[in-house]
N, C-alpha and C positions, 0 to 999 in steps of 0.2 A: 481616069475619066472624071471630069468635074461634075459636081452635083447640080441638079436643076434648082431653080429658085424655090420651088415648092419643097423639094427635099431639104434644102438649107433651112427653110422655115420650120419644118418638122423637127429637124435635128436641134435647132436652137430651142424649140419648145421642150424637147426631151431634156436638154441640158438644164434649162431653167427649173423643170420639175425635179430633176435629180438634185440640184443645188438646194432647193427648198426642202426636200425630204431628208437629205443626208449631207449637211455641210462639211462634216469631218471627212467623209469619203472624197468629196471634191477637193478639199484642201490637201489631202495626201496625194491625190493624182497630180495636182499642180506642182507640189514639191518634188515629186519624182521626175516630172518633165524638166523642171529647172535643174535638178542635179545631173541629169543626162547631158544637158547642153553645157553645163559647167565642166563636166569631166572631159568633154570634147575640147573645150578651150584650154584646159590644163594640159591635155596631151599635146596639143599643137604647140603650146609655149614650151613644153619640155623638149619636144623634138627640135625646135629652133635653138634652144639653149644647148642641147647636146651637140648639134651641128656646129655651133659657134665655138664651143670648148674644143671640139675635135679639130676644127680648122686652125684655131689659134695654136693648139698644141703641135700640130704638124708643121705649121709655118714658123713658129718661134723655136721649138725645141728639136725639131726634126733635122735641123742643119748642124747640130752639135756633132763633132767628130767622135767616133767610138760607139761603143755599145749603148751608152745612155741616150744618144740621139736616135738610134734605131729603135730602141724600146719606146721612147717618147712618141716617135712617129707612128709606131704600130698601135700604141694605145689611142692616139688621136684618130687613127683610121677606124678603130673599133667604135669610138664614140660617134663618128660620122655614120658608120654602118647602122648602129643602133638608132640613130636619129632618122635615117631613111626608113628603117622598119617601122618605127613608131609613127612616122608621118604617113606611111602607106597604110597602116592599120586604121588610122583615122579617116583617110580618104576612101577606103573601101568599105567602111561601116555603112550599113543601110541607114538612110536618114529616117528619123522618127516621123511617122505619119501624124498628121494633125490630130486625129482622133484614134490614137492607138489604145491598146488594152491598158487598163489601169489596174493597180494592185488589188488583190481580192480583199473583200471586207474582213477585218480582223475580228469582228464580233462573231461569236459562235452560239 
C-alpha cells in the first residue's frame, strides 16, 4: 500500500531528524543496503558464469568417447544444476523494502 503525501512528508522529516542526530547510524544503514544489493548482483553473475562453464563443458568435452567424456559431461551438468539453484535462490529472495530495519546501534 503506497504512503499518502502527508505520510511521506512525515517520514522524510523523521529521516532528516535521524540524520542530524546520528549520522554514523545513517551511514551504517546505507552501507548495509548497498552490500545487500551488491551481493544479489554477485550471485546473479556467479549463476550465469556457472551456467556458461557447465554448458561449454557439456558441449565441448561431453562428446569425447570413453569415460572421460562422460565424466566431463556429468560435471558440466552439475555446474548447470548449481547455476539453476543459485539463480532460483536469488529470484525467490524477498526484495528489500525501501525502509527496512536497520542494524542496531552499536553504542552501549
